[in-house]
BAMI-565411 format. One record per residue (C-alpha): x, y, z; residue number from 1. Coordinates in steps of 0.2 Angstrom, whole numbers, plus 5000, padded with zeros to 4 digits. Example, Ala and Ser with C-alpha at 12.3 -4.5 7.8 and 13.67 -1.06 7.14 Angstrom:
BEGIN
<node xx="5062" yy="4978" zz="5039" k="1"/>
<node xx="5068" yy="4995" zz="5036" k="2"/>
END
This chain:
BEGIN
<node xx="4631" yy="5507" zz="5821" k="1"/>
<node xx="4622" yy="5507" zz="5804" k="2"/>
<node xx="4638" yy="5503" zz="5795" k="3"/>
<node xx="4641" yy="5488" zz="5807" k="4"/>
<node xx="4623" yy="5482" zz="5806" k="5"/>
<node xx="4624" yy="5483" zz="5787" k="6"/>
<node xx="4638" yy="5470" zz="5787" k="7"/>
<node xx="4625" yy="5457" zz="5792" k="8"/>
<node xx="4622" yy="5455" zz="5773" k="9"/>
<node xx="4639" yy="5449" zz="5769" k="10"/>
<node xx="4647" yy="5432" zz="5765" k="11"/>
<node xx="4644" yy="5417" zz="5776" k="12"/>
<node xx="4658" yy="5405" zz="5771" k="13"/>
<node xx="4675" yy="5405" zz="5764" k="14"/>
<node xx="4686" yy="5392" zz="5755" k="15"/>
<node xx="4698" yy="5383" zz="5768" k="16"/>
<node xx="4716" yy="5389" zz="5766" k="17"/>
<node xx="4724" yy="5387" zz="5783" k="18"/>
<node xx="4742" yy="5387" zz="5778" k="19"/>
<node xx="4744" yy="5406" zz="5777" k="20"/>
<node xx="4734" yy="5409" zz="5793" k="21"/>
<node xx="4739" yy="5395" zz="5805" k="22"/>
<node xx="4748" yy="5402" zz="5820" k="23"/>
<node xx="4742" yy="5393" zz="5835" k="24"/>
<node xx="4738" yy="5374" zz="5835" k="25"/>
<node xx="4726" yy="5376" zz="5850" k="26"/>
<node xx="4716" yy="5390" zz="5842" k="27"/>
<node xx="4716" yy="5381" zz="5826" k="28"/>
<node xx="4708" yy="5365" zz="5835" k="29"/>
<node xx="4695" yy="5376" zz="5843" k="30"/>
<node xx="4690" yy="5385" zz="5826" k="31"/>
<node xx="4690" yy="5369" zz="5816" k="32"/>
<node xx="4678" yy="5362" zz="5829" k="33"/>
<node xx="4666" yy="5376" zz="5826" k="34"/>
<node xx="4668" yy="5373" zz="5807" k="35"/>
<node xx="4664" yy="5355" zz="5809" k="36"/>
<node xx="4649" yy="5358" zz="5820" k="37"/>
<node xx="4641" yy="5371" zz="5809" k="38"/>
<node xx="4644" yy="5361" zz="5793" k="39"/>
<node xx="4636" yy="5346" zz="5801" k="40"/>
<node xx="4619" yy="5356" zz="5803" k="41"/>
<node xx="4606" yy="5357" zz="5790" k="42"/>
<node xx="4599" yy="5373" zz="5797" k="43"/>
<node xx="4602" yy="5385" zz="5812" k="44"/>
<node xx="4592" yy="5399" zz="5821" k="45"/>
<node xx="4599" yy="5410" zz="5834" k="46"/>
<node xx="4596" yy="5427" zz="5843" k="47"/>
<node xx="4610" yy="5439" zz="5843" k="48"/>
<node xx="4614" yy="5456" zz="5852" k="49"/>
<node xx="4626" yy="5470" zz="5847" k="50"/>
<node xx="4632" yy="5484" zz="5858" k="51"/>
<node xx="4643" yy="5498" zz="5852" k="52"/>
<node xx="4655" yy="5507" zz="5863" k="53"/>
<node xx="4667" yy="5521" zz="5859" k="54"/>
<node xx="4672" yy="5539" zz="5861" k="55"/>
<node xx="4677" yy="5548" zz="5877" k="56"/>
<node xx="4674" yy="5536" zz="5892" k="57"/>
<node xx="4670" yy="5522" zz="5881" k="58"/>
<node xx="4651" yy="5525" zz="5883" k="59"/>
<node xx="4638" yy="5514" zz="5875" k="60"/>
<node xx="4632" yy="5523" zz="5859" k="61"/>
<node xx="4620" yy="5511" zz="5852" k="62"/>
<node xx="4614" yy="5493" zz="5854" k="63"/>
<node xx="4603" yy="5481" zz="5843" k="64"/>
<node xx="4595" yy="5464" zz="5845" k="65"/>
<node xx="4590" yy="5452" zz="5832" k="66"/>
<node xx="4588" yy="5435" zz="5825" k="67"/>
<node xx="4597" yy="5425" zz="5812" k="68"/>
<node xx="4592" yy="5410" zz="5802" k="69"/>
<node xx="4605" yy="5400" zz="5791" k="70"/>
<node xx="4602" yy="5386" zz="5779" k="71"/>
<node xx="4619" yy="5381" zz="5770" k="72"/>
<node xx="4625" yy="5398" zz="5764" k="73"/>
<node xx="4608" yy="5406" zz="5764" k="74"/>
<node xx="4604" yy="5418" zz="5778" k="75"/>
<node xx="4590" yy="5429" zz="5784" k="76"/>
<node xx="4594" yy="5442" zz="5798" k="77"/>
<node xx="4580" yy="5452" zz="5806" k="78"/>
<node xx="4583" yy="5466" zz="5819" k="79"/>
<node xx="4574" yy="5483" zz="5823" k="80"/>
<node xx="4572" yy="5493" zz="5808" k="81"/>
<node xx="4582" yy="5481" zz="5796" k="82"/>
<node xx="4580" yy="5465" zz="5787" k="83"/>
<node xx="4594" yy="5457" zz="5777" k="84"/>
<node xx="4591" yy="5441" zz="5766" k="85"/>
<node xx="4603" yy="5431" zz="5755" k="86"/>
<node xx="4599" yy="5416" zz="5744" k="87"/>
<node xx="4617" yy="5413" zz="5739" k="88"/>
<node xx="4614" yy="5423" zz="5723" k="89"/>
<node xx="4606" yy="5440" zz="5729" k="90"/>
<node xx="4606" yy="5450" zz="5744" k="91"/>
<node xx="4591" yy="5461" zz="5749" k="92"/>
<node xx="4594" yy="5474" zz="5763" k="93"/>
<node xx="4578" yy="5482" zz="5769" k="94"/>
<node xx="4577" yy="5498" zz="5779" k="95"/>
<node xx="4560" yy="5499" zz="5787" k="96"/>
<node xx="4561" yy="5517" zz="5791" k="97"/>
<node xx="4566" yy="5523" zz="5774" k="98"/>
<node xx="4554" yy="5510" zz="5766" k="99"/>
<node xx="4568" yy="5505" zz="5754" k="100"/>
<node xx="4576" yy="5488" zz="5750" k="101"/>
<node xx="4593" yy="5488" zz="5741" k="102"/>
<node xx="4596" yy="5473" zz="5730" k="103"/>
<node xx="4614" yy="5468" zz="5726" k="104"/>
<node xx="4623" yy="5453" zz="5720" k="105"/>
<node xx="4630" yy="5441" zz="5733" k="106"/>
<node xx="4649" yy="5441" zz="5734" k="107"/>
<node xx="4657" yy="5427" zz="5744" k="108"/>
<node xx="4674" yy="5436" zz="5744" k="109"/>
<node xx="4668" yy="5451" zz="5754" k="110"/>
<node xx="4679" yy="5451" zz="5770" k="111"/>
<node xx="4668" yy="5460" zz="5783" k="112"/>
<node xx="4661" yy="5454" zz="5799" k="113"/>
<node xx="4643" yy="5449" zz="5802" k="114"/>
<node xx="4633" yy="5439" zz="5814" k="115"/>
<node xx="4630" yy="5426" zz="5801" k="116"/>
<node xx="4649" yy="5425" zz="5797" k="117"/>
<node xx="4654" yy="5423" zz="5815" k="118"/>
<node xx="4645" yy="5407" zz="5815" k="119"/>
<node xx="4656" yy="5400" zz="5801" k="120"/>
<node xx="4674" yy="5397" zz="5796" k="121"/>
<node xx="4677" yy="5414" zz="5790" k="122"/>
<node xx="4694" yy="5415" zz="5799" k="123"/>
<node xx="4703" yy="5402" zz="5788" k="124"/>
<node xx="4710" yy="5414" zz="5774" k="125"/>
<node xx="4709" yy="5431" zz="5782" k="126"/>
<node xx="4716" yy="5431" zz="5800" k="127"/>
<node xx="4730" yy="5425" zz="5811" k="128"/>
<node xx="4723" yy="5418" zz="5827" k="129"/>
<node xx="4729" yy="5413" zz="5844" k="130"/>
<node xx="4722" yy="5404" zz="5859" k="131"/>
<node xx="4720" yy="5416" zz="5874" k="132"/>
<node xx="4712" yy="5405" zz="5887" k="133"/>
<node xx="4695" yy="5401" zz="5895" k="134"/>
<node xx="4681" yy="5412" zz="5901" k="135"/>
<node xx="4664" yy="5410" zz="5908" k="136"/>
<node xx="4650" yy="5418" zz="5896" k="137"/>
<node xx="4632" yy="5416" zz="5901" k="138"/>
<node xx="4636" yy="5402" zz="5913" k="139"/>
<node xx="4645" yy="5392" zz="5899" k="140"/>
<node xx="4664" yy="5388" zz="5899" k="141"/>
<node xx="4671" yy="5395" zz="5884" k="142"/>
<node xx="4688" yy="5394" zz="5874" k="143"/>
<node xx="4694" yy="5412" zz="5870" k="144"/>
<node xx="4702" yy="5414" zz="5853" k="145"/>
<node xx="4709" yy="5431" zz="5846" k="146"/>
<node xx="4710" yy="5435" zz="5828" k="147"/>
<node xx="4720" yy="5449" zz="5819" k="148"/>
<node xx="4718" yy="5452" zz="5801" k="149"/>
<node xx="4732" yy="5448" zz="5788" k="150"/>
<node xx="4726" yy="5462" zz="5778" k="151"/>
<node xx="4732" yy="5478" zz="5787" k="152"/>
<node xx="4719" yy="5489" zz="5777" k="153"/>
<node xx="4704" yy="5481" zz="5786" k="154"/>
<node xx="4694" yy="5492" zz="5797" k="155"/>
<node xx="4694" yy="5478" zz="5810" k="156"/>
<node xx="4709" yy="5478" zz="5821" k="157"/>
<node xx="4705" yy="5463" zz="5832" k="158"/>
<node xx="4691" yy="5450" zz="5835" k="159"/>
<node xx="4688" yy="5440" zz="5850" k="160"/>
<node xx="4678" yy="5424" zz="5849" k="161"/>
<node xx="4670" yy="5415" zz="5864" k="162"/>
<node xx="4667" yy="5397" zz="5859" k="163"/>
<node xx="4656" yy="5386" zz="5870" k="164"/>
<node xx="4667" yy="5371" zz="5875" k="165"/>
<node xx="4652" yy="5360" zz="5876" k="166"/>
<node xx="4643" yy="5364" zz="5859" k="167"/>
<node xx="4658" yy="5370" zz="5849" k="168"/>
<node xx="4647" yy="5386" zz="5844" k="169"/>
<node xx="4652" yy="5404" zz="5845" k="170"/>
<node xx="4642" yy="5412" zz="5859" k="171"/>
<node xx="4650" yy="5429" zz="5860" k="172"/>
<node xx="4665" yy="5441" zz="5859" k="173"/>
<node xx="4671" yy="5458" zz="5854" k="174"/>
<node xx="4676" yy="5467" zz="5838" k="175"/>
<node xx="4688" yy="5482" zz="5839" k="176"/>
<node xx="4689" yy="5494" zz="5824" k="177"/>
<node xx="4702" yy="5507" zz="5818" k="178"/>
<node xx="4689" yy="5521" zz="5823" k="179"/>
<node xx="4692" yy="5516" zz="5841" k="180"/>
<node xx="4675" yy="5508" zz="5843" k="181"/>
<node xx="4671" yy="5491" zz="5851" k="182"/>
<node xx="4657" yy="5480" zz="5846" k="183"/>
<node xx="4652" yy="5467" zz="5859" k="184"/>
<node xx="4641" yy="5453" zz="5852" k="185"/>
<node xx="4632" yy="5439" zz="5860" k="186"/>
<node xx="4624" yy="5424" zz="5852" k="187"/>
<node xx="4610" yy="5415" zz="5861" k="188"/>
<node xx="4596" yy="5402" zz="5859" k="189"/>
<node xx="4605" yy="5393" zz="5846" k="190"/>
<node xx="4593" yy="5380" zz="5838" k="191"/>
<node xx="4600" yy="5368" zz="5826" k="192"/>
<node xx="4591" yy="5358" zz="5812" k="193"/>
<node xx="4574" yy="5367" zz="5812" k="194"/>
<node xx="4562" yy="5366" zz="5797" k="195"/>
<node xx="4565" yy="5382" zz="5787" k="196"/>
<node xx="4557" yy="5384" zz="5769" k="197"/>
<node xx="4568" yy="5390" zz="5755" k="198"/>
<node xx="4557" yy="5405" zz="5752" k="199"/>
<node xx="4562" yy="5412" zz="5769" k="200"/>
<node xx="4578" yy="5417" zz="5761" k="201"/>
<node xx="4570" yy="5426" zz="5746" k="202"/>
<node xx="4563" yy="5444" zz="5747" k="203"/>
<node xx="4544" yy="5444" zz="5746" k="204"/>
<node xx="4538" yy="5460" zz="5739" k="205"/>
<node xx="4520" yy="5456" zz="5743" k="206"/>
<node xx="4523" yy="5456" zz="5762" k="207"/>
<node xx="4532" yy="5472" zz="5761" k="208"/>
<node xx="4520" yy="5484" zz="5752" k="209"/>
<node xx="4525" yy="5502" zz="5748" k="210"/>
<node xx="4544" yy="5498" zz="5749" k="211"/>
<node xx="4554" yy="5506" zz="5735" k="212"/>
<node xx="4567" yy="5494" zz="5727" k="213"/>
<node xx="4584" yy="5500" zz="5723" k="214"/>
<node xx="4592" yy="5487" zz="5712" k="215"/>
<node xx="4611" yy="5488" zz="5711" k="216"/>
<node xx="4614" yy="5473" zz="5701" k="217"/>
END
Protein backbone atom coordinates (compact mmCIF):
# COMPACT_ATOMS: atom_id res chain seq x y z
CA UNK A 1 0.00 0.00 0.00
CA UNK A 2 2.89 2.35 0.73
CA UNK A 3 4.06 1.90 -2.86
CA UNK A 4 0.62 2.77 -4.20
CA UNK A 5 0.30 5.80 -1.95
CA UNK A 6 3.72 7.07 -2.96
CA UNK A 7 2.45 7.29 -6.53
CA UNK A 8 0.39 10.29 -5.46
CA UNK A 9 3.48 12.43 -6.00
CA UNK A 10 3.73 11.71 -9.71
CA UNK A 11 2.71 13.53 -12.91
CA UNK A 12 -0.63 15.28 -13.36
CA UNK A 13 -0.84 15.96 -17.08
CA UNK A 14 0.47 14.49 -20.31
CA UNK A 15 0.65 15.88 -23.85
CA UNK A 16 -2.29 14.83 -26.03
CA UNK A 17 -1.49 12.08 -28.53
CA UNK A 18 -4.69 10.10 -29.12
CA UNK A 19 -3.78 8.61 -32.49
CA UNK A 20 -1.88 5.71 -30.94
CA UNK A 21 -4.29 4.99 -28.13
CA UNK A 22 -7.68 5.61 -29.72
CA UNK A 23 -9.65 2.36 -29.77
CA UNK A 24 -13.21 3.28 -28.85
CA UNK A 25 -15.07 6.42 -29.97
CA UNK A 26 -17.55 6.33 -27.06
CA UNK A 27 -14.76 5.94 -24.49
CA UNK A 28 -12.79 8.74 -26.14
CA UNK A 29 -15.81 11.05 -25.97
CA UNK A 30 -16.23 10.35 -22.24
CA UNK A 31 -12.53 10.84 -21.48
CA UNK A 32 -12.29 13.97 -23.61
CA UNK A 33 -15.22 15.33 -21.60
CA UNK A 34 -13.21 14.80 -18.40
CA UNK A 35 -10.20 16.60 -19.89
CA UNK A 36 -12.32 19.53 -21.09
CA UNK A 37 -13.99 19.91 -17.68
CA UNK A 38 -10.78 19.72 -15.65
CA UNK A 39 -8.92 22.08 -17.98
CA UNK A 40 -11.71 24.65 -17.56
CA UNK A 41 -11.11 24.84 -13.80
CA UNK A 42 -8.64 27.19 -12.14
CA UNK A 43 -8.40 25.01 -9.03
CA UNK A 44 -9.98 21.90 -7.56
CA UNK A 45 -10.22 20.27 -4.16
CA UNK A 46 -11.54 16.80 -3.42
CA UNK A 47 -11.53 13.94 -0.94
CA UNK A 48 -10.36 10.47 -1.94
CA UNK A 49 -10.25 7.00 -0.45
CA UNK A 50 -8.10 3.99 -1.39
CA UNK A 51 -8.84 0.37 -0.45
CA UNK A 52 -6.33 -2.36 -1.28
CA UNK A 53 -7.48 -5.96 -1.61
CA UNK A 54 -5.42 -9.01 -2.53
CA UNK A 55 -4.01 -12.31 -1.44
CA UNK A 56 -6.02 -15.40 -0.63
CA UNK A 57 -9.72 -14.66 -0.49
CA UNK A 58 -9.24 -11.11 -1.75
CA UNK A 59 -9.29 -9.63 1.75
CA UNK A 60 -8.89 -5.91 2.41
CA UNK A 61 -5.30 -5.46 3.52
CA UNK A 62 -5.10 -1.69 3.85
CA UNK A 63 -7.11 1.48 3.31
CA UNK A 64 -6.40 5.19 3.36
CA UNK A 65 -8.36 8.42 3.09
CA UNK A 66 -7.08 11.83 2.14
CA UNK A 67 -7.58 15.12 0.38
CA UNK A 68 -6.13 16.58 -2.78
CA UNK A 69 -5.82 20.14 -4.07
CA UNK A 70 -4.90 20.94 -7.68
CA UNK A 71 -3.98 24.25 -9.30
CA UNK A 72 -2.90 23.83 -12.90
CA UNK A 73 -0.21 21.15 -12.71
CA UNK A 74 0.53 21.88 -9.05
CA UNK A 75 -0.91 19.55 -6.43
CA UNK A 76 -0.97 18.87 -2.71
CA UNK A 77 -2.03 15.47 -1.36
CA UNK A 78 -2.67 14.94 2.35
CA UNK A 79 -3.46 11.58 3.97
CA UNK A 80 -2.75 9.78 7.22
CA UNK A 81 0.98 9.77 7.82
CA UNK A 82 1.90 11.20 4.44
CA UNK A 83 1.95 14.52 2.62
CA UNK A 84 2.94 15.02 -1.01
CA UNK A 85 3.43 18.44 -2.57
CA UNK A 86 4.37 19.43 -6.12
CA UNK A 87 4.88 22.93 -7.53
CA UNK A 88 5.51 21.68 -11.10
CA UNK A 89 9.28 21.78 -10.53
CA UNK A 90 9.88 19.93 -7.26
CA UNK A 91 8.09 17.11 -5.42
CA UNK A 92 8.21 16.89 -1.62
CA UNK A 93 7.11 13.55 -0.10
CA UNK A 94 6.84 13.66 3.68
CA UNK A 95 6.60 10.59 5.90
CA UNK A 96 5.25 11.81 9.21
CA UNK A 97 6.13 8.66 11.17
CA UNK A 98 9.76 8.73 10.00
CA UNK A 99 9.88 12.52 10.30
CA UNK A 100 11.53 12.68 6.89
CA UNK A 101 10.78 14.55 3.67
CA UNK A 102 12.21 13.34 0.36
CA UNK A 103 12.81 16.04 -2.24
CA UNK A 104 12.91 15.10 -5.93
CA UNK A 105 12.62 16.75 -9.33
CA UNK A 106 9.14 16.68 -10.87
CA UNK A 107 9.08 14.43 -13.95
CA UNK A 108 5.94 14.83 -16.10
CA UNK A 109 6.89 11.72 -18.10
CA UNK A 110 6.40 9.35 -15.17
CA UNK A 111 3.68 6.86 -16.08
CA UNK A 112 2.33 5.73 -12.73
CA UNK A 113 -1.17 6.18 -11.36
CA UNK A 114 -2.11 8.62 -8.63
CA UNK A 115 -5.26 10.28 -7.28
CA UNK A 116 -4.05 13.51 -8.85
CA UNK A 117 -3.46 11.87 -12.18
CA UNK A 118 -6.86 10.20 -12.21
CA UNK A 119 -8.49 13.63 -12.38
CA UNK A 120 -6.67 14.56 -15.60
CA UNK A 121 -6.00 13.38 -19.17
CA UNK A 122 -3.25 10.87 -18.37
CA UNK A 123 -4.85 8.22 -20.59
CA UNK A 124 -4.11 9.86 -23.94
CA UNK A 125 -0.63 8.59 -24.59
CA UNK A 126 -0.36 5.56 -22.36
CA UNK A 127 -3.50 3.42 -22.61
CA UNK A 128 -5.96 1.73 -24.91
CA UNK A 129 -9.50 2.35 -23.76
CA UNK A 130 -13.00 1.01 -24.28
CA UNK A 131 -16.48 1.90 -23.08
CA UNK A 132 -17.97 -0.73 -20.75
CA UNK A 133 -21.41 0.71 -19.97
CA UNK A 134 -23.18 2.57 -17.17
CA UNK A 135 -23.17 2.05 -13.41
CA UNK A 136 -24.44 3.77 -10.29
CA UNK A 137 -21.78 5.07 -7.89
CA UNK A 138 -22.75 6.97 -4.76
CA UNK A 139 -26.15 7.74 -6.24
CA UNK A 140 -24.59 9.10 -9.43
CA UNK A 141 -25.13 7.73 -12.94
CA UNK A 142 -21.66 7.00 -14.29
CA UNK A 143 -20.08 5.98 -17.58
CA UNK A 144 -17.58 3.16 -17.11
CA UNK A 145 -14.35 3.17 -19.15
CA UNK A 146 -11.70 0.45 -19.04
CA UNK A 147 -8.04 1.24 -19.72
CA UNK A 148 -5.27 -1.23 -20.54
CA UNK A 149 -1.63 -0.11 -20.82
CA UNK A 150 0.10 0.03 -24.20
CA UNK A 151 3.41 -0.68 -22.44
CA UNK A 152 3.27 -4.31 -21.25
CA UNK A 153 6.04 -3.65 -18.72
CA UNK A 154 3.73 -1.52 -16.57
CA UNK A 155 2.86 -2.90 -13.16
CA UNK A 156 -0.74 -1.86 -13.76
CA UNK A 157 -2.76 -4.46 -15.69
CA UNK A 158 -6.08 -2.67 -15.98
CA UNK A 159 -7.82 0.50 -14.77
CA UNK A 160 -11.53 1.11 -14.45
CA UNK A 161 -12.79 4.69 -14.40
CA UNK A 162 -16.26 5.77 -13.26
CA UNK A 163 -17.15 9.13 -14.77
CA UNK A 164 -20.14 11.05 -13.43
CA UNK A 165 -22.39 11.71 -16.43
CA UNK A 166 -23.68 14.96 -14.94
CA UNK A 167 -20.34 16.57 -14.05
CA UNK A 168 -17.85 14.79 -16.38
CA UNK A 169 -15.63 14.14 -13.37
CA UNK A 170 -14.00 10.85 -12.36
CA UNK A 171 -15.61 9.73 -9.11
CA UNK A 172 -14.23 6.23 -8.62
CA UNK A 173 -13.06 2.95 -10.07
CA UNK A 174 -10.52 0.17 -9.64
CA UNK A 175 -6.86 -0.48 -10.45
CA UNK A 176 -5.55 -4.03 -10.94
CA UNK A 177 -1.82 -4.79 -10.71
CA UNK A 178 0.42 -7.68 -11.80
CA UNK A 179 0.85 -8.65 -8.15
CA UNK A 180 -2.81 -9.68 -8.08
CA UNK A 181 -3.83 -6.78 -5.88
CA UNK A 182 -6.78 -4.51 -6.61
CA UNK A 183 -7.04 -0.91 -5.45
CA UNK A 184 -10.54 0.50 -5.25
CA UNK A 185 -10.66 4.29 -5.22
CA UNK A 186 -13.40 6.84 -4.71
CA UNK A 187 -13.25 10.59 -5.24
CA UNK A 188 -15.84 12.73 -3.47
CA UNK A 189 -16.72 16.26 -2.37
CA UNK A 190 -15.17 17.70 -5.51
CA UNK A 191 -15.08 21.49 -5.12
CA UNK A 192 -14.01 23.53 -8.18
CA UNK A 193 -12.45 27.00 -8.33
CA UNK A 194 -11.71 27.48 -4.65
CA UNK A 195 -9.16 30.09 -3.61
CA UNK A 196 -5.80 28.35 -3.03
CA UNK A 197 -2.59 30.33 -2.47
CA UNK A 198 0.47 29.33 -4.51
CA UNK A 199 2.52 28.71 -1.37
CA UNK A 200 0.19 25.80 -0.51
CA UNK A 201 2.07 23.89 -3.22
CA UNK A 202 5.53 24.48 -1.74
CA UNK A 203 7.05 22.65 1.24
CA UNK A 204 7.13 24.80 4.36
CA UNK A 205 9.94 23.66 6.67
CA UNK A 206 8.83 26.08 9.43
CA UNK A 207 5.52 24.26 9.85
CA UNK A 208 7.32 20.88 9.96
CA UNK A 209 9.97 21.27 12.68
CA UNK A 210 12.32 18.35 13.28
CA UNK A 211 11.74 16.78 9.85
CA UNK A 212 14.91 15.48 8.17
CA UNK A 213 15.38 16.50 4.52
CA UNK A 214 16.55 13.87 2.03
CA UNK A 215 17.31 15.80 -1.17
CA UNK A 216 17.57 13.55 -4.26
CA UNK A 217 17.81 16.31 -6.86
